[in-house]
Structure formats: structure tokens, C-alpha cells
C-alpha positions as CSV (number, residue, x, y, z in Angstrom):
1,M,-57.6,-17.3,-109.6
2,S,-53.8,-17.0,-109.2
3,N,-54.5,-13.8,-107.3
4,L,-56.6,-15.5,-104.8
5,R,-54.0,-18.4,-104.5
6,R,-51.4,-15.9,-103.8
7,R,-53.5,-14.1,-101.1
8,K,-54.5,-17.2,-99.6
9,G,-50.7,-18.3,-99.6
10,S,-49.7,-15.0,-98.1
11,E,-52.1,-15.2,-95.1
12,P,-50.4,-17.9,-93.3
13,D,-47.1,-15.9,-93.4
14,K,-48.4,-13.2,-91.1
15,F,-49.0,-15.3,-88.2
16,P,-45.6,-16.4,-87.2
17,E,-44.5,-13.0,-86.9
18,S,-47.2,-12.0,-84.5
19,E,-46.6,-15.2,-82.5
20,S,-43.0,-14.3,-82.3
21,L,-44.0,-10.8,-81.0
22,I,-46.1,-12.3,-78.4
23,N,-43.4,-14.7,-77.2
24,E,-41.0,-11.7,-76.9
25,D,-43.4,-9.8,-75.0
26,E,-44.0,-12.6,-72.6
27,K,-40.3,-13.2,-72.2
28,K,-39.9,-9.6,-71.4
29,E,-42.7,-9.7,-68.9
30,E,-41.0,-12.8,-67.4
31,I,-37.6,-11.2,-67.3
32,E,-39.1,-8.1,-65.6
33,T,-41.0,-10.2,-63.1
34,E,-37.9,-12.1,-62.2
35,T,-35.9,-8.9,-61.9
36,E,-38.4,-7.5,-59.6
37,E,-38.4,-10.8,-57.6
38,V,-34.5,-10.5,-57.3
39,K,-34.8,-7.0,-56.1
40,K,-37.4,-7.9,-53.5
41,Q,-35.3,-10.8,-52.4
42,E,-32.2,-8.5,-52.2
43,V,-34.3,-6.0,-50.1
44,V,-35.3,-8.8,-47.8
45,N,-31.8,-10.2,-47.3
46,K,-30.6,-6.6,-46.6
47,K,-33.4,-6.4,-43.9
48,K,-32.3,-9.7,-42.5
49,K,-28.5,-8.6,-42.5
50,K,-29.6,-5.5,-40.6
51,K,-31.2,-7.5,-37.9
52,K,-28.0,-9.4,-37.1
53,W,-26.1,-8.0,-34.2
54,S,-22.7,-9.3,-33.4
55,C,-20.7,-9.2,-30.2
56,I,-18.1,-6.9,-31.7
57,D,-20.8,-4.5,-32.5
58,S,-22.0,-4.6,-29.0
59,C,-18.6,-3.9,-27.5
60,C,-18.0,-1.0,-30.0
61,W,-21.2,0.6,-29.2
62,F,-20.7,0.0,-25.5
63,I,-17.1,1.6,-25.6
64,G,-18.4,4.4,-27.7
65,F,-21.3,5.1,-25.0
66,I,-18.7,5.0,-22.2
67,C,-16.4,7.4,-24.0
68,S,-19.3,9.7,-25.0
69,V,-20.6,9.9,-21.3
70,W,-16.8,10.3,-20.0
71,W,-16.1,13.2,-22.4
72,F,-19.6,14.8,-21.6
73,L,-19.0,14.5,-17.8
74,L,-15.4,15.9,-18.4
75,F,-16.8,18.8,-20.2
76,L,-19.3,19.6,-17.5
77,Y,-16.6,19.3,-14.9
78,N,-14.5,21.8,-16.7
79,A,-17.4,24.1,-17.5
80,M,-19.1,24.2,-14.2
81,P,-18.0,26.7,-11.4
82,A,-15.4,25.5,-9.1
83,S,-17.7,26.0,-6.1
84,F,-20.3,23.9,-7.6
85,P,-19.2,20.5,-6.1
86,Q,-19.1,22.1,-2.7
87,Y,-22.6,23.7,-3.2
88,V,-24.1,20.3,-4.1
89,T,-22.3,18.7,-1.1
90,E,-23.5,21.3,1.3
91,A,-27.1,20.9,-0.2
92,I,-27.0,17.3,0.8
93,T,-24.9,17.1,3.9
94,G,-25.3,20.6,5.3
95,P,-22.6,23.3,5.5
96,L,-19.0,21.9,5.5
97,P,-16.7,23.0,8.5
98,D,-13.7,25.2,7.6
99,P,-10.5,23.4,6.7
100,P,-8.1,23.5,9.6
101,G,-5.9,26.0,8.0
102,V,-8.7,28.4,7.5
103,K,-10.0,27.8,11.1
104,L,-6.7,28.4,12.7
105,R,-5.8,31.4,10.6
106,K,-9.2,33.0,11.8
107,E,-7.8,32.3,15.4
108,G,-4.8,34.3,14.5
109,L,-2.4,31.5,14.3
110,T,0.4,31.7,11.6
111,A,3.4,30.1,10.3
112,K,6.1,29.7,12.8
113,H,8.1,26.8,12.8
114,P,9.4,25.1,9.4
115,V,8.0,21.9,8.7
116,V,9.8,18.7,7.3
117,F,7.8,15.9,5.7
118,V,9.3,12.4,5.5
119,P,7.2,10.2,3.3
120,G,6.9,6.4,3.8
121,I,7.1,3.2,1.6
122,V,5.6,3.5,-1.8
123,T,4.2,7.0,-1.5
124,G,7.3,8.9,-3.0
125,G,7.7,9.2,-6.7
126,L,10.7,7.6,-8.6
127,E,11.9,8.5,-12.0
128,L,14.2,7.0,-14.5
129,W,17.6,8.6,-15.1
130,E,19.3,5.7,-17.1
131,G,17.7,2.4,-18.2
132,H,18.0,-0.5,-20.8
133,H,16.9,-0.5,-24.5
134,C,13.4,-1.3,-23.6
135,A,12.9,1.9,-21.5
136,E,13.8,4.0,-24.5
137,G,12.1,7.6,-24.2
138,L,11.4,7.4,-20.5
139,F,14.3,9.7,-19.4
140,R,13.0,11.4,-16.3
141,K,9.7,9.9,-16.6
142,R,8.1,8.5,-13.6
143,L,8.2,4.8,-13.1
144,W,6.5,4.9,-9.6
145,G,3.7,7.3,-8.9
146,G,1.6,9.3,-11.3
147,S,-0.4,7.3,-13.8
148,F,1.7,4.1,-13.7
149,G,1.5,4.2,-17.5
150,E,4.6,2.2,-18.3
151,L,3.4,-0.6,-16.0
152,Y,0.6,-1.3,-18.4
153,K,2.5,-0.7,-21.6
154,R,5.9,-2.7,-21.0
155,P,5.4,-4.6,-17.7
156,L,8.3,-6.8,-17.8
157,C,10.5,-3.8,-18.6
158,W,8.9,-1.9,-15.7
159,V,9.7,-4.8,-13.2
160,E,13.3,-5.0,-14.5
161,H,13.9,-1.3,-13.7
162,M,12.0,-1.1,-10.4
163,S,14.1,-4.0,-9.0
164,L,17.4,-3.6,-7.3
165,D,20.4,-5.9,-7.4
166,N,19.7,-9.1,-5.5
167,E,23.3,-9.2,-4.1
168,T,24.1,-5.5,-3.2
169,G,20.6,-4.0,-2.8
170,L,21.6,-1.2,-5.0
171,D,21.3,-0.3,-8.7
172,P,21.5,-3.1,-11.2
173,S,24.0,-2.6,-14.1
174,G,22.9,0.1,-16.5
175,I,19.9,1.2,-14.5
176,R,19.4,4.3,-12.5
177,V,16.1,5.0,-10.8
178,R,16.1,8.1,-8.5
179,P,13.6,9.7,-6.2
180,V,11.5,12.7,-7.4
181,S,12.5,16.0,-5.7
182,G,10.4,18.9,-4.2
183,L,6.8,18.8,-2.7
184,V,5.6,17.0,-5.8
185,A,7.5,13.9,-5.0
186,A,4.7,12.8,-2.6
187,D,1.8,15.2,-2.6
188,Y,-0.2,12.9,-4.8
189,F,0.5,9.2,-5.1
190,A,-1.6,9.1,-8.4
191,P,-3.9,11.7,-10.0
192,G,-6.7,12.5,-7.5
193,Y,-5.2,10.3,-4.8
194,F,-3.7,12.6,-2.4
195,V,-1.0,11.8,0.2
196,W,0.7,15.2,1.6
197,A,-1.5,17.5,-0.6
198,V,-4.3,18.2,1.9
199,L,-1.8,19.0,4.7
200,I,0.4,21.0,2.4
201,A,-2.6,23.1,1.2
202,N,-3.7,23.6,4.9
203,L,-0.3,24.8,6.0
204,A,-0.3,27.2,3.0
205,R,-3.5,28.7,4.4
206,M,-1.6,29.5,7.5
207,G,1.1,31.2,5.6
208,Y,3.5,28.6,4.8
209,E,5.5,28.6,1.5
210,E,8.0,26.2,-0.1
211,K,10.9,28.0,1.7
212,T,9.3,26.8,5.0
213,M,8.2,23.4,3.9
214,Y,10.8,20.6,2.8
215,M,9.9,17.2,1.4
216,A,12.6,14.8,2.5
217,A,12.3,12.5,-0.6
218,Y,14.4,9.4,-0.7
219,D,14.5,6.1,-2.5
220,W,12.1,4.0,-0.3
221,R,13.4,0.8,-1.8
222,L,16.9,1.0,-0.4
223,S,17.9,0.2,3.1
224,F,18.1,3.4,5.1
225,Q,22.0,3.5,5.4
226,N,22.2,2.8,1.6
227,T,20.1,5.9,0.7
228,E,23.0,7.9,2.3
229,V,25.7,5.7,0.5
230,R,24.2,6.0,-2.9
231,D,22.2,9.3,-3.0
232,Q,23.5,11.1,0.3
233,S,19.8,11.6,1.2
234,L,20.5,11.8,5.0
235,S,23.2,14.5,4.5
236,R,20.6,16.5,2.3
237,I,18.0,16.2,5.0
238,K,20.7,17.4,7.5
239,S,21.8,20.4,5.5
240,N,18.2,21.4,4.5
241,I,17.1,21.4,8.2
242,E,20.2,23.4,9.3
243,L,19.4,25.9,6.6
244,M,15.6,26.2,7.5
245,V,16.6,26.7,11.3
246,A,19.2,29.5,10.3
247,T,16.9,31.4,8.0
248,S,13.8,31.3,10.2
249,G,15.6,31.2,13.7
250,K,13.1,28.5,14.7
251,K,13.5,24.7,15.2
252,V,11.7,22.4,12.7
253,V,8.7,20.3,13.2
254,V,9.4,17.0,11.6
255,I,6.4,14.9,10.3
256,P,7.2,11.4,9.2
257,H,4.5,9.1,7.9
258,S,4.4,5.2,7.8
259,M,7.9,3.8,7.1
260,G,9.3,7.3,7.2
261,V,8.9,7.2,10.9
262,L,11.5,4.4,11.1
263,Y,13.7,6.2,8.5
264,F,13.7,9.5,10.5
265,L,14.4,7.3,13.7
266,H,17.6,6.1,11.9
267,F,18.3,9.7,10.9
268,M,18.2,10.9,14.3
269,K,21.0,8.4,15.4
270,W,22.9,9.0,12.1
271,V,23.0,12.8,12.4
272,E,24.6,12.7,15.8
273,A,27.0,9.7,15.1
274,P,30.6,10.4,14.2
275,A,31.7,10.1,10.6
276,P,32.1,8.3,8.5
277,M,29.3,6.0,9.6
278,G,27.2,9.0,10.8
279,G,26.6,12.6,10.0
280,G,29.0,14.1,12.7
281,G,26.3,16.5,14.0
282,G,27.3,15.9,17.7
283,S,25.1,14.7,20.5
284,D,23.1,18.0,20.8
285,W,22.3,18.3,17.1
286,C,18.6,17.2,17.6
287,A,18.2,19.4,20.7
288,K,19.3,22.4,18.8
289,H,17.3,21.8,15.5
290,I,14.1,19.8,16.2
291,K,11.0,21.2,18.1
292,A,8.6,18.0,17.7
293,V,8.6,14.9,15.9
294,M,5.0,14.1,14.8
295,N,4.9,10.5,13.7
296,I,1.9,9.6,11.7
297,G,0.9,5.8,11.6
298,G,4.4,4.8,12.6
299,P,5.2,1.0,12.6
300,F,7.7,1.6,15.5
301,L,7.5,-2.3,16.1
302,G,6.8,-3.6,12.7
303,V,3.8,-4.9,11.0
304,P,2.6,-8.5,10.4
305,K,1.9,-7.5,7.1
306,A,5.4,-7.3,6.2
307,V,5.8,-11.1,7.0
308,S,3.0,-12.1,4.7
309,G,4.3,-9.7,2.0
310,L,7.8,-11.5,2.2
311,F,6.5,-15.1,2.8
312,S,3.8,-15.1,-0.1
313,V,3.7,-11.7,-1.4
314,E,0.1,-11.3,-0.1
315,A,-2.1,-9.3,2.0
316,R,-5.8,-9.4,2.8
317,D,-6.8,-8.0,-0.5
318,I,-4.8,-10.0,-2.6
319,A,-5.7,-13.2,-1.0
320,V,-9.4,-12.3,-1.7
321,T,-8.6,-11.6,-5.3
322,R,-7.0,-15.1,-5.4
323,A,-10.0,-16.7,-4.1
324,F,-12.3,-15.2,-6.8
325,A,-9.8,-16.1,-9.5
326,P,-7.8,-19.1,-8.3
327,G,-4.6,-19.8,-10.2
328,V,-4.9,-16.9,-12.5
329,L,-2.3,-14.7,-11.1
330,D,0.1,-17.5,-10.7
331,K,-0.1,-18.6,-14.3
332,D,2.1,-17.4,-17.1
333,V,-0.4,-15.2,-18.8
334,F,1.1,-13.3,-21.8
335,G,4.7,-14.1,-20.5
336,L,3.9,-12.2,-17.3
337,Q,3.7,-14.4,-14.0
338,T,2.3,-11.8,-11.8
339,F,2.9,-13.1,-8.4
340,Q,6.4,-14.4,-9.2
341,H,7.5,-11.2,-10.8
342,M,6.2,-9.1,-7.8
343,M,8.0,-11.5,-5.3
344,R,11.2,-11.3,-7.4
345,M,11.0,-7.5,-7.4
346,T,9.7,-6.7,-3.8
347,R,12.4,-9.1,-2.3
348,T,15.1,-6.8,-3.7
349,W,13.7,-3.9,-1.9
350,D,15.6,-4.1,1.4
351,S,13.5,-1.3,3.1
352,T,10.5,-3.8,3.3
353,M,12.7,-5.6,5.9
354,S,12.7,-2.7,8.3
355,M,9.1,-3.6,9.0
356,I,9.4,-7.1,10.2
357,P,8.0,-7.4,13.8
358,K,10.6,-6.4,16.3
359,G,10.7,-7.4,20.0
360,G,9.8,-11.1,19.4
361,E,7.3,-12.9,21.8
362,T,7.9,-10.2,24.6
363,I,6.0,-7.6,22.3
364,W,3.8,-9.6,20.0
365,G,2.8,-12.6,22.1
366,G,3.7,-16.2,22.4
367,L,1.8,-19.5,21.5
368,D,-0.8,-19.0,24.2
369,W,-1.0,-15.3,24.9
370,S,-0.9,-11.8,23.2
371,P,-1.0,-8.3,24.7
372,E,-4.3,-7.7,23.0
373,G,-5.9,-10.8,24.6
374,G,-9.5,-10.4,25.1
375,Y,-10.0,-7.7,22.2
376,D,-13.5,-8.2,20.8
377,C,-13.7,-7.6,17.1
378,G,-17.4,-7.5,17.2
379,G,-17.6,-5.1,20.2
380,K,-18.8,-1.5,19.6
381,K,-16.5,1.1,21.0
382,A,-17.9,3.9,23.1
383,K,-16.8,7.3,21.7
384,N,-14.5,9.2,24.0
385,N,-12.6,12.4,23.5
386,H,-11.1,12.5,27.0
387,S,-7.3,12.2,27.4
388,R,-5.9,9.0,28.5
389,T,-8.9,6.8,28.8
390,T,-8.8,3.1,28.2
391,G,-10.9,0.0,28.2
392,Q,-13.1,1.2,25.3
393,N,-13.7,-2.2,23.9
394,G,-16.4,-4.3,25.2
395,L,-15.9,-8.0,25.9
396,G,-18.6,-10.2,24.5
397,S,-19.2,-13.9,24.5
398,T,-16.8,-14.6,21.6
399,K,-13.7,-16.7,21.8
400,S,-10.5,-14.7,22.8
401,V,-8.2,-14.5,20.1
402,N,-4.4,-15.4,20.4
403,Y,-2.6,-13.0,18.0
404,G,0.8,-14.4,19.1
405,R,0.5,-17.0,16.3
406,I,1.3,-14.7,13.4
407,I,1.3,-17.6,10.9
408,S,-0.5,-20.9,11.5
409,F,-0.9,-23.7,9.0
410,G,-4.6,-24.6,9.3
411,K,-7.5,-23.1,11.2
412,D,-7.2,-25.7,14.0
413,A,-3.5,-24.9,14.5
414,A,-4.3,-21.3,15.2
415,A,-6.9,-22.3,18.0
416,V,-5.7,-25.3,19.8
417,H,-3.5,-25.0,22.9
418,S,0.1,-25.3,22.4
419,S,0.2,-28.6,24.6
420,K,-1.9,-30.2,21.8
421,L,0.2,-29.0,19.0
422,E,2.2,-31.7,17.0
423,R,5.0,-30.0,15.4
424,K,8.1,-30.9,13.4
425,D,11.1,-28.7,13.5
426,F,11.7,-27.3,9.9
427,R,15.1,-26.0,10.8
428,E,16.3,-29.7,10.8
429,A,15.0,-30.3,7.2
430,A,17.6,-30.7,4.4
431,K,16.7,-28.2,1.5
432,G,16.6,-30.2,-1.8
433,H,16.3,-28.4,-5.3
434,N,13.3,-28.6,-7.5
435,H,15.1,-28.0,-10.8
436,A,12.7,-25.3,-11.8
437,E,15.4,-22.4,-11.9
438,A,16.4,-23.0,-15.5
439,A,12.7,-23.0,-16.6
440,C,11.8,-19.8,-14.4
441,H,14.5,-17.6,-15.9
442,D,13.7,-13.8,-14.7
443,V,11.1,-14.9,-12.4
444,W,13.5,-16.6,-10.2
445,T,12.6,-16.6,-6.4
446,E,14.5,-18.4,-3.5
447,Y,11.6,-21.0,-3.5
448,N,13.0,-22.6,-6.4
449,D,16.0,-23.6,-4.4
450,M,13.6,-25.8,-2.3
451,D,11.9,-29.0,-2.9
452,V,8.4,-30.4,-2.0
453,E,9.9,-31.9,1.3
454,S,11.2,-28.5,2.3
455,F,7.8,-27.0,1.6
456,K,5.9,-29.6,3.6
457,A,8.6,-29.1,6.6
458,V,7.6,-25.5,6.8
459,S,3.8,-26.4,7.0
460,D,4.5,-29.3,9.5
461,Y,5.9,-26.7,12.1
462,K,2.2,-25.6,12.3
463,V,2.6,-22.3,14.1
464,Y,5.1,-19.4,13.9
465,T,5.3,-16.5,16.6
466,A,7.4,-13.3,16.3
467,G,10.2,-15.3,17.8
468,T,10.3,-18.0,15.1
469,I,9.3,-15.7,12.1
470,L,12.9,-14.9,11.6
471,D,13.9,-18.3,11.5
472,L,11.3,-19.0,9.0
473,L,12.3,-16.2,6.6
474,H,15.9,-17.4,6.9
475,F,14.9,-20.7,5.9
476,V,12.9,-19.8,2.8
477,A,14.7,-16.8,1.8
478,P,18.3,-17.0,3.1
479,K,19.8,-14.5,0.5
480,L,17.2,-11.8,1.3
481,M,17.7,-12.2,5.1
482,V,21.5,-12.0,4.9
483,R,21.1,-8.6,3.2
484,G,18.5,-7.6,5.6
485,G,20.6,-8.7,8.6
486,A,23.3,-6.3,7.5
487,H,21.0,-3.4,7.7
488,F,18.3,-4.1,10.4
489,S,17.7,-5.8,13.8
490,Y,14.7,-7.0,15.4
491,G,15.7,-7.8,19.1
492,I,15.5,-6.1,22.5
493,A,18.8,-4.7,23.8
494,D,19.9,-6.0,27.2
495,N,22.5,-3.0,27.6
496,L,22.1,0.0,25.3
497,D,25.7,1.1,26.3
498,D,27.1,-1.9,24.7
499,P,29.3,-0.5,21.8
500,K,27.6,-2.9,19.2
501,Y,24.5,-0.7,19.4
502,E,26.5,2.0,17.8
503,H,26.2,0.3,14.4
504,Y,23.7,1.6,12.0
505,K,21.7,-1.8,11.7
506,Y,20.1,-1.0,15.2
507,W,19.2,2.7,14.6
508,S,15.8,2.1,13.3
509,N,14.8,-0.4,16.0
510,P,13.4,1.6,19.1
511,L,14.0,-1.4,21.2
512,E,17.8,-1.2,20.5
513,T,18.6,2.3,20.4
514,K,18.1,5.5,22.5
515,L,16.3,8.7,21.7
516,P,18.5,11.7,21.4
517,Y,19.4,13.7,24.6
518,A,16.9,16.6,23.8
519,P,14.6,17.3,26.8
520,G,13.0,20.3,25.1
521,M,11.9,18.1,22.0
522,E,8.6,16.3,22.0
523,V,7.6,13.2,20.2
524,Y,4.0,12.3,19.2
525,S,2.4,9.0,17.9
526,L,-0.6,10.0,15.7
527,Y,-2.5,7.0,14.2
528,G,-6.0,5.9,13.4
529,V,-8.0,3.2,15.2
530,G,-11.4,1.4,14.6
531,V,-10.2,-0.1,11.3
532,P,-9.8,-3.9,11.0
533,T,-6.0,-4.4,10.7
534,E,-4.1,-7.6,9.8
535,R,-2.7,-9.1,12.9
536,A,-2.2,-12.9,12.1
537,Y,-2.7,-15.4,9.2
538,V,-4.0,-18.8,8.5
539,Y,-1.9,-20.4,5.6
540,K,-2.1,-23.5,3.6
541,L,0.5,-25.5,1.5
542,T,-0.5,-25.5,-2.2
543,S,0.5,-27.8,-5.0
544,G,0.6,-24.9,-7.6
545,G,-0.5,-25.0,-11.1
546,A,2.6,-23.4,-12.6
547,E,6.1,-24.5,-12.8
548,C,7.4,-21.5,-10.7
549,H,4.6,-21.2,-8.3
550,I,4.8,-19.9,-4.8
551,P,4.0,-22.7,-2.5
552,F,2.4,-21.0,0.5
553,Q,-0.9,-19.0,0.4
554,I,-3.3,-17.4,2.8
555,D,-6.3,-19.8,3.2
556,T,-9.3,-17.6,2.5
557,S,-11.6,-20.6,3.4
558,A,-10.7,-20.0,7.2
559,E,-13.6,-18.3,8.7
560,G,-14.3,-17.8,12.2
561,G,-18.0,-17.2,12.1
562,S,-19.9,-15.8,15.1
563,E,-17.8,-17.5,17.7
564,A,-14.4,-15.9,16.4
565,P,-15.5,-12.8,14.2
566,C,-11.8,-11.7,14.1
567,L,-11.1,-14.3,11.5
568,K,-12.1,-13.7,8.1
569,G,-10.9,-14.9,4.9
570,G,-7.9,-16.4,6.6
571,V,-6.8,-13.1,8.4
572,F,-7.0,-12.3,12.0
573,S,-7.8,-8.7,12.4
574,G,-7.1,-6.5,15.3
575,D,-7.3,-2.8,16.1
576,G,-5.3,-0.3,14.1
577,D,-5.5,1.8,10.8
578,E,-5.8,-1.1,8.5
579,T,-2.0,-1.3,8.0
580,V,-0.4,-0.8,11.3
581,P,-1.7,-2.4,14.5
582,A,-2.4,0.2,17.2
583,L,0.1,-1.9,19.5
584,S,3.0,-1.2,17.2
585,A,2.0,2.5,16.5
586,G,1.3,3.3,20.2
587,F,3.3,1.3,22.4
588,M,6.7,3.3,22.5
589,C,4.9,6.6,23.3
590,A,2.4,4.8,25.7
591,K,5.1,3.1,27.7
592,G,8.7,2.5,26.0
593,W,9.5,6.2,26.0
594,R,7.1,7.5,28.6
595,G,9.0,9.4,31.1
596,K,12.7,8.6,31.7
597,T,13.4,5.2,30.5
598,R,16.6,3.5,29.1
599,F,15.2,4.0,25.8
600,N,14.5,7.7,26.5
601,P,17.2,8.8,28.8
602,S,16.4,12.6,28.7
603,G,12.7,11.9,29.4
604,I,11.5,13.6,26.2
605,P,7.8,14.2,26.6
606,T,5.7,11.8,24.5
607,Y,2.1,11.9,23.5
608,V,-0.4,9.4,22.0
609,R,-3.1,10.9,19.9
610,E,-5.6,8.5,18.2
611,Y,-8.2,9.2,15.7
612,D,-11.2,7.1,15.7
613,H,-12.2,6.0,12.1
614,A,-15.4,7.5,10.7
615,P,-16.0,6.5,7.0
616,P,-17.3,9.3,4.6
617,A,-21.1,9.5,4.7
618,N,-21.4,9.5,0.9
619,L,-19.5,9.7,-2.3
620,L,-19.4,13.4,-2.4
621,E,-17.1,13.4,0.7
622,G,-14.3,11.6,-1.3
623,R,-12.2,9.7,1.2
624,G,-13.6,11.8,4.2
625,T,-12.3,14.3,6.7
626,Q,-12.6,11.9,9.7
627,S,-10.8,8.9,8.4
628,G,-8.5,6.7,10.5
629,A,-7.1,4.5,7.6
630,H,-3.4,4.4,7.1
631,V,-3.2,6.8,4.1
632,D,-6.6,8.5,4.3
633,I,-5.8,9.8,7.7
634,M,-3.6,12.5,5.9
635,G,-6.8,14.2,5.2
636,N,-8.3,13.8,8.7
637,F,-9.1,17.4,9.8
638,A,-8.5,16.7,13.5
639,L,-5.0,15.3,12.7
640,I,-4.2,18.3,10.6
641,E,-5.3,20.7,13.3
642,D,-3.1,19.0,15.7
643,V,-0.2,19.4,13.3
644,L,-0.9,22.8,12.5
645,R,-1.1,24.0,16.1
646,V,2.1,22.4,17.0
647,A,3.7,24.0,13.9
648,A,2.3,27.3,15.2
649,G,3.9,26.9,18.5
650,A,1.7,24.8,20.6
651,T,2.9,21.9,22.9
652,G,1.5,18.5,23.6
653,D,0.0,19.7,26.8
654,G,-1.7,22.5,24.8
655,L,-3.4,20.0,22.5
656,G,-4.8,18.3,25.7
657,G,-2.3,15.5,26.2
658,D,-3.2,12.0,25.1
659,R,-6.3,11.4,23.1
660,V,-7.0,7.7,23.3
661,F,-10.0,5.5,21.9
662,S,-8.2,2.1,21.9
663,D,-6.9,0.0,24.9
664,I,-3.3,0.9,23.9
665,F,-2.4,1.7,27.7
666,K,-3.9,-1.6,28.8
667,W,-1.9,-3.6,26.1
668,S,1.3,-1.9,26.9
669,N,0.9,-2.8,30.5
670,N,0.5,-6.4,29.4
671,I,4.0,-6.2,27.9
672,N,6.7,-7.1,30.5
673,L,9.7,-5.0,29.2
674,Q,12.5,-3.8,31.1
675,L,12.4,0.0,31.1
């Protein structure tokens, strides 16, 4: 019995153990299930995280894609044969004509006369020889030209070193920026953007070498006489020309471009003038050393673009940019007030004042007339290759534009007859002070010495012609114009034998100086036409969003529509090469110097050669070989061929005389100038 009891008593002890085992198994299963669910949740979360795409990711991928494509294209470009681009171009457009140098070499023409290149404003390279601490590591590195890398890396330092002294027009203390020397000084303005390179290459195909080609590099920021004072640039040109003539036995052919035309005009007077003001070469120096001067895109009588640049540091392109992003370029963004810094810098460049329009209303027109009156911006020109043919522009039903009003405040002021203009003379206004100079620091401009009433007085005068533009600039920028007045003049000489015209400030104005006595020399005016060129502006007075704002701005809302197609975006366009109006480039050779005149006493033969603009047919043509644009014309095959033929010994008559597409002779005849 006891045994039975024990057995009975022992049986219930077994069940708790089995139950605990079952519970443990269940817990394990629950834990495993929970673990699996956590893992599944983690997988789901990871998938969700992968689906999210941030803006940063997009930017990184986009930059990576662009870089990859760029490096791939660069690899293909370096790997492909040099003739492949030409093969593709010819497959699309047909066989390309031989470059002028190759063509003339096949005709048997070779190098004969040494050539001298005279670059214009901004196209010549400038490098640093001494600078402040912020320019550490830039010794003999290009500040102007090339990649312009320092402009992006340290913009304020770049502006500081590119500016000249506001009082002397020379180097600021502790800074020396000097022109690059040699053909590389202006062959390319930036990588891939040629200036003189195409012409140099074609001359080389005819047999020219560096010993028979000379780049007359100079610091284009300085006034012309100051390039001699500081760098002896004029003396270097003289000695190099003398060396080339002595070693070759032939006179030189000089090829100035843009502002270089005015610079070389100054040189021809300087070289014959007695020392110390001149080079002491004597009155027959040019006759002994120069065969021809082939001026390309020469602003002989100035350009309206220079006025807008000095007045509001604007041109058509900048005005359009302002219209798309109003106020952005005027504001202090990352400590750089773009327009104010550009105005402060460019207003120290005295050379810019050499291109202010010369001759006043006699040349450029007045309130109710202009030499180009009747020019039809919408008319199509008839192609013409005959010499001296005028009247190519058809006259439509559009309103005639009066280009004489170079600056008008408001579209209505540009069109209304002068008898209906209500004007207040700004010259009587007292100039106040807007107390902004202290806040503006190094972005100081002379507008900071004027108050709101002074600004309003300028706009209330309504219209400015070439005769009152100088008064306007003297009012808004007196210090600038004091420096400019010491180096340049803009009038018309009454008596060229007056001793006062022996001063160097008159030497770059063709209306106040004589050509050298060199009847065997030739003077050419080569320039493009058929490109809308800035001729007059519609302005507005602005309140400005910045403390150091520029108060005047081109009114891009001013449009002429179908009735006045010459007015677009606040700019009146005429015929020219996009920068220099045909009137300025062609008048002196068409009339002022034509035959024996008081400006050309020896009767030096003059020729007008125009090149009608034809844009490239496709992207493969690059900037084209028939362009008439101000810089692109340097790659125009017709122009290059003319230059090469003269360098090989041809004369203007041998080229066919004048080659005219515009109405330059008609416009010149509209100008009543005593000859």
C-alpha cells in the first residue's frame, strides 16, 4: 500500500516539468518569430530608405554625369585624327575653301613686307609683376586674358590689381601689372577664342616668321601718352619697326584693330614730333618706314557704346541680363557689388575715354537730324561686290530714326520733335552729397558725391546729343573727365596750324590732327557691316535697391515694335560691326581723308573695304569665315586675303579700290565738314 501511495504521490511531480518544457519551447518560438519579424521590418525599412532620393543625390549624379561625358568627349577629341573635324564638316557642308594663306601661296605670293599688329582694348594679355598680399603666388601670371581663373578665385583682389590710380591714371602703390610680350600677347583672348591667331597662321603659310611679324603689345588701360611715360611702349614700337625695315629692306604694313587704330594714329604723330613730348623721328619718318596702315574695325570718331559704359557701365547685353535678373547685379552678394566694382575699376582706365564720340553734332547729328537719317533697320540689303556702290538699304514704311539723341530719358523723349521737349538745364543744378561714401568703402564711384536732386536734374534734361554728352560726363564724373581732358580731345579743329594742336592730347583725334606727309603710304579702313550696332539709348532713373547703387539704367522695356524696329530693349541700332558704327569706321577714309584735305595734306590714298556679315551656317563652322562682327572679323577670309595681298606687295587699286555694302558715302556727304 505504501508503495502504491508513493507511486501515486510521485506521478503528479512529473507534470510540472513537462509543462515548463512546453512553456520554454513556446517562448523560444515566440522569440524566433519576433526576431524574424524584426528582420523583416528591417528589410522593409531598408527598402524604404533606398527609395528616398534627395536633391543632393541628384546634384551629385548630375555633376558626375557631366564630368564623365566631358572626359569621354575630351578623350575622343584627343584620340581622333586631326583631320576628322574637317572631314565631318566637309561631309555636311561640302568642300571647304583653301585658307587665304594657302590660296595665295598657290598663286606664287610670298612674304615681302614685315607686318606689325596693334591690338585694341581688352584683347591684349596683362600679367602681374608686383602685387599685394592677396595676390601671393601670381607673379607673372595673367590677370587679364587666358582662363581668367583669378577673377573667380579672388574677385575683389583681382579688381584691386586691375584698377589704376584714380588720381594719376598710373600704377597704384605696390602694384605693377604689365602687358604680355610677343605674338602670344593677343593671339588668343581666352582658350579657343582667337583674336590674331588666324591671321598669324595665314601669314605663316605665306612664309612669314616671328622675325617678320611684331605684336605691338601695350597696356591698353593707360592713356596713350602714359604708355610711353611708364613703359616706353611707343619707343619700343619705333625701334622694332626701324629694325624690321633695316633687316628686310622693305617698309612695314601696320595692322591696328579696334582701339589700336587710335593708338597708332597717336603713334604716327608722336614718332615725328620732337622730343621730349615726341619720338624725334622727323617729319619724314612715316614716309620712310610705313607702306600701308590697314585699320580693322577702327573707331576713328568714337563709339556711343563708350558713353553708356562710362555713364552706367552698361551695353546691350548687360542691360538684357539686368532685365532677366533685376537688382541682382547691383546688390552686395558675398561682398561683391558687381556693377559698382566694375564701374570703379573701368573708370580708372583712361583709354576708354579715347572712344567718346568726337566731332559733336556736326558728325553725330543733333536733336532733329542724324547723318544716317532714313536708315531702315528692317530693310534687306542687296548683296553687292562692286566698288563704291551706295544706297544699298531699302526704305520701308517705318519711322525714320534720329540717332542724334545719343541718350534719351524715356521713349517719348527720343521721338518727339525738339520744339515739344520740356527740358531743365542740369548744369545749373547744385550737387549735394548722399552720405553713402563711408558705407560704400572700396566700391566708391563719383555718383556717391551726388544726391537725389542731382540725379533728377540729369533725367529732367531729357535728351543728350554728342554736343552735350561731354557736359553730362563732366557733371556726373568730374574727376574722370579731368584726367581724360588732359589726354584726349573731342572737337573739330578750326586751324590745324595752330600751335596748340602740337600737344599730344589731340593726336588720337583725326579731326584735330593731320596725317603724316607721306604720299607713298596708303590708309585702309576695313570693317564689318550688316550687324545691328548700338547707336543711341533710352535711359531711366532708378531708385536702386542698394546703398551704393548706380542711379541710371538702360530702359529695356522701351521697344519700337513694327513702327520703329531699330529700337529694341532700350537700344537704337544702326549699321556697323556690332561695336563700331559704320559712320565712325568709314567716314575718314570715305571723306575726311579722301584726296588732299586739310586733314590729309599730302593726299595719301585711302580705301574703304567693307565686309558684309554672314553668320556661320552651323556649329561646325565655329565663328565663321565670313563674319563682320567686331572681333570675329579677324577670321574673315576675305579680309585676311586683302591684308595678305597688301603685305605681299599689292596696292589698294590692285585690290579693286573701295568695296562698299553700306550707305557710308551717302552718310558722309550728309556731314557738313570743312575740308
